[in-house]
N, C-alpha and C positions, 0 to 999 in steps of 0.2 A: 730355171730359177723363178719362183713365184714373184709376181709383180706386187710391190707393196704400195698400197694406196693410203695416202695421208688423210686423216680426217680433217674436216673443215675446221678452221680455227674457231674457238669459242668467242662469245661476245665479250667485249672488254669488261673487265672486273669493275671498272669505275662506276658503272650504272648499278651493278648489284650492291656495291657498298653504299651508294646513295640511298637505295631503297631500304637497306638495313638501318641506316642512320635515321631515315624518316620514320620507320616503323618503331624504332627505339624511342624516338621523340614523342610519338603518339602514346606509347605505353607509359612513359614517364609523366606525360601531361595528365593522362587519365588517373594515374596513381596519385599525383599531386592534388588533383581535384577531389579524389576520394578522401585523402587525408585531411584536406581543408574542411570538408563537410563534417568529418568525424570530430575535428577540433571545434568547429563552431557549434555543433550539436551538443557539445558538453557545456556550453554557456547557459546560464539560467534564462536568458532572454529567448533562446531558441529551444528550450526544453521540450522534448517530444514524449517523454515518459513521466516518471515521478522522481522526486528528490526529497530526502530528509536532510535537514541541516541542523546541527547542534547550535546552542546559543538562543538568542531571542527571536530568531526567524526573520531578522531584518534583511538577510541576504546580502551582507556587506563583504562577502568573500572569505570571512574568517570562520574558524571552527571546522568541524568534521562533517563530511557529506557522505551520503550513500544513495546511489541511483538504482532505480529498478523500473521494470516495465509497468504499464498501467494494469495489466492482468495480475502481475506479481503483487502490486500494491493492494489490489482488491482482495487477493487471497490473504495477504498479511493482515489486512484490516479485519477480516472475518476471524482469523486465528486469535487476534487480540480481543475482539468483541466477545467471542465465545469464552475466552478466559475470564473476562469480566462477569459474564453470566454465571460462571461456575465459582465466582468469588476467589479466583486465583490472583496472587500478587504479581507485580511487575516482573519479578525474577522468573516466575513460571512462564510468563509470556515470552520472555527473552529465550528461555530454554526451548520452547515450542518453535519459535521463529528460527533459531539456529538449526534446529533439527530439520525443519522444512526446507531451509535454504540448501542444506547439505543433501537431503534425500531427493528433492525434486526441483531445486532452484525456484521454489515457491510457485510451481505450476502444477495444476491438477491433471497429471498425466495418466494415461490409460495403459501404461506398460511399466515394466521394471524387472528386477531379478526374480526369476521364477514367477510367482503369482502376485508380486508386490504391485500396488496401485496407489495413485493419488498423491496428495501433498506430502504425507509422511511415509509413503511406500509400505503401507500396512498390508497384511496378507490374509485373505479370506481363510486359507487353510490353517492359519494359526489363531483363529477365533476372533479376529478383529471386526468381523461383520461380513455382510455380502459384498460383492463387487460394487453394486449400486450404492450401498451405504458408504463404503470407503471413499467413493468418488464424489460424495457430498462433503464439501469443505466444512460445513457446520458439524456434521456427524463425526468426521475424521478428527477434527480439533477436539471435540468433546471426549472422544475415546482416548486421545493422547493425554489430556488433562486428568482423566479418571485414573489412568495408570500412573501418571506422575504423582498424583496426590497420595497414592498408596506407599510411596517411598519415604521412609522416615527421614526427616530433616533434609529433604532434597535441596532446600534453599541454601544450605551451608556446603553442599557438595560443589566441586568444580563443575562448570556447565557441561563439559563433555562427558563427565561421569554420570551426571543426572540423566542426560539424554540417552546415554548408552544403556542405562538400567531399564529404560522404557523400550528402546528399539532393539537391543540385542544384535547390534550390527557386527559385521565382519571387520569393520574399520572403526574401532571404538574411539580413536583419538581424532577422527575427522571433523567432529563438530566444533572443536576448539578453534579452528581457523575462522569460523564465522561469528565468534562471540562478540567482537567489537561492533560489527554491523548489526547484529541481532539486538544488542543492548541499545544502540542508537535508535533503531526502528521501534523497539518496545517502548522507549521513553516517549517518543512521539505519539504512538498509537494508544498508550495508556494515559495520555494527557499530561505527562510530566513537563514537556517543553511546548509552550503555546506557539501556534502559528508556524510550526516547524516542517510540516509536510505540504508539498505542492505538487500538483499533477497538471500537465498540459493536456486537457481534455481534447481529443480529436474533434475537429469542427463538425464532421459528419455525424458524430455520435448523438448530438442533440438536435442538429438540423433535420435529420431524417427520421428521428424517433423521439418525439416529445415525451417528457417525463410523465409518468403515471403515479399520482399520489397514493393510490391504494397499493401499488407494487412497492413503493418506497416504504410505506408503513409495514407491509408484510416482511420485507427484508430486514428492517430494523428489529422487529419482533423475533425473526428467525435467528439473527446474530446475537442480539443483546438479551433476549428473553422478553416475556410478555410485560414485565414491569417497566420497560423502557417507555411505554406510552400510557397516558392516563386511561382510566376505565372508559370504554366506549370510543377510544381514539384510534382503534385499529382500522376503521373504515369510515366511509361516508363523504366527508367534505370534498368538493370539487376544486377547492382553491389550489392555486399553483404553489403556495407556500405551506410546508409542513413544519409546525413548530413542536420541538421536542423539549419537554420540561427537564431541567437540570437539577438534580438533587444528589447529595452525598450518599454513598452506598457503604454498607458493611461497617458502619460506625465511623465513617469519615466525617470531617468537619467542614465548615464553610470558609475556612481560611483561604485567603487569596482571591475571593470572589470579586471584590471591588475593582481590582485592576486586572483581572483575568490571569493572575499568577497561579501556579499549580498548588501552592499550600503544602500541607503535610498530612499524611495519613498512615495508619498502621498497616501491617501486612494484610493483604486482601481487601482493604478498605480504600475508598477514594474520597477526596474532597469534592465538593460540588464543582469547583473549577476544573479539577482533573477529569471529572466525569464529562463536563462540557467539552473540553478539548479532545477527549477520546471520541465523542460523538462527532465533533466537527471534523476531525481528521479522518474518521471512518467515512464521512460523507464525501470528503475530497477524494479519497482513494476509490470510492465507488461511483464517482460523479459521471464518468463516461458511460458506464453500464446503465445507470439509473436516470440519466438525463438531468442531472443537477447542474444549474449554471451559476448559482450564487449561494454562499453559506455565510451566515453572520452569527458571531458570538463574541461577547466581552469586548466590544469596541473594535473588533477586527472584522473585515469583510473579505472573503475569498471569491473571486470571479473567475470563471473558466477562461483560460487564455491569458489572464493577467496576474493571477496569484493573490497573495495576501496584501492588504493595505489597511492602514488605520482609518477607521471611519471618521469623517469630518462633519457629520450631520449634527444638528443643533443639540440633540439630547444624548449624543455619544453612542446611539444605536444605529443600525443600518437604516437607510432610507426606507420608509414603510410604503409599500404599495397599498392600494385600496383593499386588496385581498388579505394582507397580513396585518392590517391595522388592528383588527379585533384581538388577535392573539397577542399582539405586542403590548396590549394594555395590562396583561397579567403581571403581578408582582414577582412571580416565580421566574428566575433566570431561565432562559431557553436558548436552544440552538435552532436557528431558522434556516431551512433548506428550501431554496426556491427552484422550481422545476422549469425547464425550458418549454416553450410552447411549440 
């Protein structure tokens, strides 16, 4: 009869359970730490991207907010600026933004369904342009507005229907879900809500790459069109501060200028105050990329890392450095963008 050999007894299970408990504790602690970071990063004080807030921009916790990444905000600002250059109203900008949120999450991606590319997932094979053109946010935005403008009474259509008539998407109702966020974002970027966009500019963005005034002027002209700067203002001065004159466009009025309020304007037109805030918010959204560390307009000053504040200087304008004093003497309202050294 074969001899049966008993196996050696296993180690007590108490040790194994202790290790399991300890491992579970470590995992739970790590998860709690992650959730705490996510919660804290949602507060304005620790903002790491960009945030649009409805209301007066005081940041008192009331109203609607929309958060997005720094690159997304920069693309959104370009979409809005190109809309202004094409004379498109706020409604058109909201339609364009909702479309880009749905199609690419406001990122200039180099892939998509079949040959779709860019912010709006436009297709070279469908006549939208070359791959390189479509991946230029200025070009892509302009083509979207060109197609939108051909739709009769698009302003009166439901947003998702207007977007679908341009895009011809397989998901025609998908744009509707982004309408509230797009409207809020468009309101800020077209200057309807003063001091409502804030971005936490990464510290390394300005520390390692000082701002270039010529590049800033070039980007202003690319996005808003050549009329954004005065004649001869597209190049030259080595000053750290670029002053952009603010004037009503498309038949807009100067209503609201004195207090920096938005005022009123007809479709496709902007008041001077709206124009000023659209420029100021554009600069905030592009601040990390262009090395802008301070923006001043209508008694408000935005500083990288601190956000918007009411200026308390003697004359109600931002403190004037030696370099910006000359431009500040002009009677024409202006948005002043100071570049980091």
